[in-house]
TORDRENRO-308527 format. One line per 3 residues: their letters; for each residue y, z, x of N, C-alpha, C. Coordinates in steps of 0.02 Angstrom, whole numbers. Atoms other than C-alpha are relative to their C-alpha. Layout:
BEGIN
A> Y Z X Y Z X Y Z X ~ ...
***
This chain:
BEGIN
MQI> 73 30 -8 3017 -7556 4675 -47 31 15 ~ 53 -33 -4 2916 -7421 4707 -47 16 -64 ~ 20 -19 75 2888 -7380 4523 -49 -60 -31
IAY> 43 45 33 2798 -7541 4495 -65 8 30 ~ 66 -31 -14 2658 -7469 4588 -28 45 -30 ~ 12 -57 72 2639 -7349 4443 -4 -33 -36
LIP> 10 27 65 2678 -7459 4307 -48 -45 1 ~ 61 44 3 2547 -7607 4346 -52 52 -19 ~ 61 -36 23 2395 -7489 4340 4 41 -66
VSL> -16 -25 68 2465 -7390 4193 -1 -50 -54 ~ -9 49 51 2494 -7546 4101 -70 -29 -6 ~ 68 20 13 2328 -7608 4134 -51 47 -23
FLG> 49 -44 24 2232 -7454 4095 14 0 -71 ~ -26 -24 66 2331 -7441 3926 -28 -70 -41 ~ 10 68 39 2290 -7637 3881 -76 3 7
GLG> 81 -1 -7 2096 -7598 3938 -23 50 -58 ~ 8 -44 52 2109 -7462 3819 8 -22 -64 ~ -10 44 70 2168 -7557 3669 -46 -47 -9
LGA> 54 51 -8 2038 -7691 3717 -57 19 -18 ~ 73 -53 9 1893 -7552 3714 14 15 -69 ~ 16 -32 72 1961 -7486 3551 -10 -56 -53
FFW> 24 71 57 1953 -7679 3471 -74 0 7 ~ 65 30 -4 1780 -7700 3538 -36 57 -34 ~ 36 -56 45 1730 -7515 3465 2 -20 -80
ALR> -21 10 67 1802 -7564 3302 -38 -74 -27 ~ 60 57 1 1698 -7742 3309 -70 34 -12 ~ 55 -20 -11 1545 -7653 3356 -4 50 -51
SHQ> 25 -46 55 1558 -7508 3201 20 -49 -61 ~ -9 40 41 1592 -7653 3085 63 -3 -54 ~ -73 -27 43 1774 -7599 3029 13 -74 -37
FED> -18 57 39 1810 -7790 2986 -53 -41 -30 ~ 64 45 46 1658 -7845 2886 26 -27 -77 ~ -11 23 70 1728 -7848 2704 76 3 -4
PEG> -46 -20 8 1914 -7874 2722 24 -16 -81 ~ -40 19 44 1943 -7969 2558 -24 51 -67 ~ 32 -23 37 1823 -7851 2472 57 77 -23
DSR> -49 -51 21 1954 -7695 2482 59 -26 -42 ~ -54 22 28 2099 -7801 2430 -9 0 -67 ~ 22 25 71 2004 -7839 2258 -24 73 -23
RIL> 16 -56 8 1940 -7667 2246 55 46 -29 ~ -71 -42 15 2113 -7588 2240 29 -28 -68 ~ -27 20 58 2153 -7693 2087 -60 18 -75
NDD> 53 -5 46 1982 -7647 1994 26 63 -38 ~ -7 -59 26 1991 -7527 1855 -54 41 -23 ~ 56 -24 11 1822 -7476 1838 -15 81 32
WDE> 0 -68 -28 1843 -7301 1936 62 33 -10 ~ -69 -42 24 2012 -7251 1864 -15 58 -36 ~ 17 -62 27 2007 -7075 1795 71 2 -55
HP> -56 -3 52 2127 -7073 1634 13 69 -35 ~ -17 -59 16 2208 -6910 1597 0 28 -68
***
């Protein structure tokens, strides 16, 4: 039962760390153009032909 005293703060810390990483990704515009990447991979304009 005493292990819960360690597990709860560790889980709260890891959850906060994940939430902080998510907000950092939002502020650094990581989710701005999700459809552009999916269309850009199918485009042949920048492919090099050997």
